[in-house]
C-alpha positions as CSV (number, residue, x, y, z in Angstrom):
1,M,0.0,0.0,0.0
2,M,1.3,3.4,-0.9
3,K,2.0,5.6,2.1
4,N,1.1,9.3,2.2
5,N,-1.6,8.7,-0.4
6,S,-2.8,12.2,-1.2
7,A,-5.9,10.9,-3.0
8,L,-6.9,8.9,0.1
9,F,-6.1,11.9,2.4
10,F,-8.4,14.2,0.4
11,T,-11.2,11.6,0.3
12,C,-11.1,11.0,4.0
13,S,-10.9,14.7,4.7
14,L,-13.9,15.3,2.5
15,I,-15.9,12.6,4.3
16,E,-15.0,14.4,7.6
17,Y,-16.0,17.8,6.2
18,I,-19.4,16.5,4.9
19,G,-20.0,14.8,8.3
20,R,-19.5,18.1,10.1
21,E,-21.5,20.1,7.7
22,Q,-24.5,17.7,7.7
23,K,-24.1,16.7,11.3
24,L,-23.9,13.0,10.5
25,S,-21.7,10.2,11.8
26,R,-19.0,9.4,9.4
27,D,-20.3,5.9,8.7
28,K,-23.6,7.5,7.6
29,V,-21.7,9.9,5.2
30,V,-20.0,6.8,3.7
31,E,-23.3,5.1,3.4
32,Y,-24.9,8.1,1.7
33,L,-22.0,8.6,-0.7
34,G,-21.8,5.0,-1.6
35,K,-18.9,3.1,-3.1
36,D,-19.1,4.5,-6.6
37,I,-19.0,8.1,-5.5
38,I,-16.2,7.4,-3.0
39,Q,-14.3,5.8,-5.8
40,R,-14.9,8.8,-8.1
41,I,-13.8,11.2,-5.4
42,Y,-10.6,9.2,-4.8
43,R,-9.9,8.8,-8.6
44,Y,-10.4,12.6,-9.3
45,S,-9.0,14.0,-6.1
46,D,-6.1,15.7,-7.9
47,V,-8.7,17.8,-9.7
48,L,-11.3,18.1,-6.9
49,H,-8.7,19.4,-4.4
50,C,-8.1,22.4,-6.6
51,E,-11.5,23.7,-5.6
52,P,-12.4,24.9,-2.1
53,I,-13.4,21.8,-0.1
54,E,-16.7,23.6,0.8
55,K,-17.7,23.7,-2.9
56,T,-16.7,20.1,-3.5
57,A,-18.6,19.0,-0.3
58,D,-21.7,21.0,-1.3
59,E,-21.7,19.4,-4.8
60,Y,-21.7,15.9,-3.4
61,I,-24.2,16.8,-0.6
62,N,-26.5,17.9,-3.4
63,I,-25.8,15.1,-5.9
64,K,-26.5,12.5,-3.2
65,S,-29.2,14.5,-1.3
66,I,-27.4,14.0,1.9
67,P,-29.7,15.2,4.7
68,K,-28.9,17.1,7.8
69,G,-28.7,15.0,11.0
70,D,-28.2,15.7,14.6
71,Y,-24.8,14.1,15.2
72,D,-22.6,17.0,16.4
73,N,-19.3,15.7,17.8
74,V,-17.7,19.1,17.2
75,S,-19.9,21.1,19.7
76,K,-19.5,18.3,22.2
77,C,-15.8,18.7,22.2
78,R,-14.5,20.3,25.4
79,Y,-11.1,21.0,24.1
80,D,-9.5,22.2,20.8
81,V,-11.4,20.7,17.9
82,P,-9.1,18.9,15.5
83,D,-9.7,20.2,11.9
84,Y,-11.1,18.0,9.2
85,W,-7.7,17.7,7.6
86,T,-6.2,16.3,10.8
87,I,-9.0,13.7,11.1
88,G,-8.7,13.0,7.4
89,E,-5.1,12.2,7.9
90,V,-5.9,9.8,10.9
91,Y,-8.3,7.8,8.6
92,E,-5.8,7.9,5.7
93,R,-3.1,6.4,7.8
94,L,-5.4,3.8,9.3
95,V,-6.6,2.7,5.8
96,E,-3.0,2.6,4.5
97,D,-1.9,0.5,7.5
98,I,-4.6,-2.1,7.1
99,A,-5.2,-2.2,3.3
100,E,-3.6,-5.2,1.8
101,S,-3.0,-3.5,-1.6
102,D,-3.7,-0.4,-3.5
103,E,-6.4,-2.2,-5.4
104,N,-8.7,-2.6,-2.3
105,V,-8.2,0.9,-0.8
106,I,-11.9,1.9,-1.3
107,E,-13.2,-1.4,0.2
108,T,-10.8,-0.9,3.1
109,L,-11.9,2.7,3.5
110,I,-15.6,1.6,3.7
111,K,-14.7,-1.2,6.1
112,V,-12.9,1.2,8.4
113,Y,-15.5,3.9,8.4
114,T,-18.3,1.4,9.1
115,S,-16.4,-0.4,11.9
116,W,-16.4,-0.1,15.6
117,I,-13.5,2.3,15.7
118,T,-15.3,5.3,14.0
119,P,-17.3,6.4,17.0
120,H,-14.0,6.3,19.0
121,L,-12.1,8.4,16.5
122,S,-15.0,10.8,16.3
123,N,-14.9,11.4,20.1
124,Y,-12.7,14.4,20.3
125,N,-12.8,14.3,24.1
126,S,-10.8,11.2,24.0
127,D,-7.1,11.0,23.1
128,L,-7.4,8.2,20.5
129,Y,-7.4,10.3,17.3
130,Y,-3.9,11.8,18.2
131,Q,-2.3,8.5,19.2
132,S,0.4,7.1,16.9
133,R,-0.7,5.5,13.7
134,E,0.8,2.2,14.8
135,Y,-1.3,2.2,18.0
136,I,-4.5,3.1,16.2
137,A,-3.9,0.3,13.6
138,E,-3.2,-2.2,16.4
139,C,-6.4,-1.2,18.2
140,Y,-8.3,-1.6,15.0
141,K,-6.8,-5.1,14.3
142,S,-7.6,-6.1,18.0
143,N,-11.2,-4.9,17.8
144,Q,-10.7,-2.9,21.0
145,I,-8.9,0.1,22.5
146,L,-5.7,-1.3,23.9
């Protein structure tokens, strides 16, 4: 698996941004976007990242009719809120660390976002999201916070 995958970083950051904008858990964003759109975002990230992320997010929110929800992990944060790029990087690294090859990166992304770890990474009052990539990957593989 390619490390520092900028296409994956952008895709994960966009998922985080849409989740914050629409107040949806990140697994729901992935569900609404669907595999084909996620694949498209990943494939064309080099072009999409040239636009403001707000514009790109708005386009996909409209294309997929992603509704507003009531999941607001940002306002529940008692400390400094990590930005969407920071969280995008956490997910990028986790997907990189557990993907078996570049060919299954989207399947791995979907698997990670719909797994048990997503609510824990989205809890900005915990320290999980800023732990080392190795620790987060080991937690994921062990199916528990170690």
